[in-house]
C-alpha positions in Angstrom: 210.5 6.6 13.3 210.8 3.6 11.0 207.3 2.5 11.8 205.8 6.0 11.1 207.8 6.4 7.8 206.6 3.0 6.6 202.9 3.4 7.7 202.2 7.1 8.0 200.8 6.3 11.4 202.0 7.6 14.8 204.5 5.7 16.8 203.0 7.3 20.0 199.6 5.5 19.3 201.4 2.1 18.5 203.3 2.4 21.9 200.7 3.9 24.2 197.4 2.6 22.6 195.8 6.0 22.1 196.5 9.2 20.0 198.5 11.7 22.0 195.7 14.0 23.1 193.3 11.3 24.0 196.0 9.9 26.1 196.7 13.2 27.8 193.0 13.5 28.6 193.1 10.3 30.6 196.3 11.4 32.4 195.8 14.8 33.9 199.2 15.1 35.7 201.0 14.4 32.5 198.6 16.8 30.7 199.7 19.6 33.1 203.3 18.7 32.6 202.7 18.8 28.9 201.3 22.3 29.0 204.3 23.5 31.2 206.6 21.8 28.7 205.1 23.6 25.8 205.5 27.0 27.7 209.1 26.3 28.3 209.8 24.9 24.7 208.2 28.0 23.0 209.6 30.4 25.7 210.6 33.3 23.4 207.6 33.1 21.1 204.8 34.8 23.1 206.7 38.1 23.6 208.0 38.0 19.8 204.5 37.3 18.5 203.0 40.1 20.8 205.5 42.6 19.4 205.3 41.5 15.7 201.5 42.0 15.1 199.1 44.8 15.7 196.7 43.1 18.1 195.3 46.5 19.2 193.1 46.6 16.2 190.9 43.9 17.8 188.3 44.3 20.5 188.7 40.7 21.3 191.4 38.1 20.8 190.2 34.5 20.9 192.9 31.9 21.7 191.6 28.7 20.2 193.4 25.7 21.9 195.4 28.2 24.0 196.1 25.8 26.9 197.2 27.8 30.0 196.9 31.2 28.3 200.6 32.0 28.1 200.5 33.5 24.6 197.2 35.2 25.1 198.6 36.8 28.4 201.7 38.0 26.6 199.6 39.6 23.9 197.2 41.4 26.3 200.1 42.7 28.4 201.7 44.2 25.4 198.4 45.6 23.9 196.1 47.2 26.5 193.0 47.5 24.3 191.7 44.1 23.6 190.1 41.6 25.9 190.7 37.9 25.6 188.9 34.6 25.4 190.9 31.5 26.2 189.4 28.4 24.8 190.4 24.7 25.3 189.4 21.4 26.7 188.2 21.4 30.3 191.2 19.3 31.7 193.6 21.8 29.8 192.3 25.2 31.0 192.2 24.0 34.6 195.7 25.4 35.0 194.9 28.7 33.3 193.4 30.7 36.2 196.6 30.6 38.2 198.7 31.9 35.3 196.2 34.5 34.2 196.0 35.8 37.9 199.7 35.9 38.1 199.9 38.1 34.9 197.2 40.4 36.4 194.7 39.7 33.6 191.8 38.1 35.5 189.5 41.0 34.5 190.4 40.8 30.8 190.4 37.2 30.0 187.3 34.9 30.0 188.0 31.2 30.1 185.7 28.9 28.2 186.1 25.2 27.9 185.1 23.1 24.8 186.3 21.1 21.9 187.4 23.0 18.8 186.3 19.9 16.6 182.8 20.8 17.6 182.7 24.7 18.0 184.6 27.7 19.0 183.5 30.9 20.7 181.9 33.7 18.5 183.7 37.1 18.5 184.4 40.0 16.1 188.1 40.0 16.4 191.4 37.9 16.0 191.4 34.2 16.2 194.7 32.6 17.3 195.6 29.1 16.5 199.1 28.6 18.0 200.8 25.4 17.4 197.4 23.7 16.7 197.2 23.1 13.0 200.5 21.3 12.9 199.1 18.7 15.3 196.3 17.2 13.1 195.6 15.5 9.8 194.3 17.7 7.0 190.8 16.6 7.4 191.0 17.5 11.1 192.6 20.8 10.3 189.6 21.6 7.9 187.2 20.9 10.7 189.1 23.2 13.1 189.4 26.0 10.5 185.8 25.5 9.4 184.5 25.9 13.0 186.4 29.2 13.2 185.2 30.4 9.8 181.6 29.9 10.8 181.7 32.3 13.6 184.1 34.9 12.3 182.8 38.2 10.9 184.0 39.9 7.8 186.3 42.1 10.0 187.8 39.0 11.8 191.3 37.8 11.3 192.7 34.2 11.5 196.3 34.1 12.8 198.1 30.8 12.7 201.2 30.8 14.8 203.6 28.1 13.4 207.1 27.5 12.1 206.5 28.2 8.4 208.9 26.0 6.5 211.1 27.3 3.7 210.7 25.5 0.4 213.5 23.3 -1.0 216.3 21.9 1.0 217.1 25.0 3.1 217.9 23.9 6.6 215.2 25.0 9.3 214.3 23.9 12.8 210.7 23.3 11.7 211.8 20.4 9.5 212.9 18.6 12.6 209.6 19.4 14.3 207.9 18.0 11.0 209.3 14.6 11.9 208.1 14.9 15.5 204.7 15.7 14.2 204.7 12.5 12.0 205.6 10.3 14.9 203.8 11.7 17.8 200.5 13.5 17.2 200.2 12.7 13.4 200.3 16.2 11.9 202.8 18.1 9.9 204.5 21.5 9.5 203.9 23.4 6.2 205.4 25.8 3.8 203.7 29.1 2.8 202.2 27.7 -0.4 200.8 24.6 1.6 199.2 27.1 4.1 197.7 29.0 1.2 196.3 25.7 -0.3 194.8 24.5 3.2 193.3 27.9 3.9 191.6 28.1 0.6 190.0 24.7 1.1 188.7 26.0 4.5 187.1 29.2 3.1 189.8 31.7 3.9 192.1 34.0 1.8 195.8 34.0 2.8 197.1 37.6 3.1 200.6 37.3 4.5 203.2 35.7 6.8 204.4 38.1 9.4 207.9 37.2 10.6 208.6 37.4 14.3 212.0 37.5 16.4 211.7 33.8 17.0 211.3 30.6 15.1 207.6 31.1 14.4 205.7 33.3 11.9 202.1 34.6 12.0 200.1 33.3 9.0 197.3 35.8 8.5 194.2 35.0 6.6 190.7 36.6 6.0 187.3 35.0 5.6 186.8 34.6 1.9 
């Protein structure tokens, strides 16, 4: 913590020699454990997100960086109309078919592998970024958001699932996670005004934060 506060760099890279996600790419067993841990850590969120937002307005829901598909599966099980595209790195989505099959969604979710720093799948629908934006620097976030913006249609919606911090000194779980982001992946949590600023830079127009019955909110934005 002391090192990260003094330098702004991640303690993880200092200890392990690589940024978190590069290290996980070289350690597939630990990468699978990481994905399972995220499912457990955010256990109540998928159902809460699925109930809080009208995903039935979309023909397709694209889960960018969706790992094993836990959130996407919860959404499609709650909303019967849309189909899904699960998009993540090859070594991350390798565990997805088993989860998707167990949820009975093999015929509704297409799995695509790739790197969201290079491109994302094109679709006329909703684009999910669940616990993605908080992992990266602002420049990296703008690259991810820019790749989404390029393939979205005027009817598409960007949906960022994160803990939206209250302003001021109000206690909030996300403020603890903000310290984790500083020391481990190198990102940050944000307030609503900070999301507005980031989205505007990326070519989006912030519309609202939809609260859920969990610690996260749904930051909705439209292509500007």
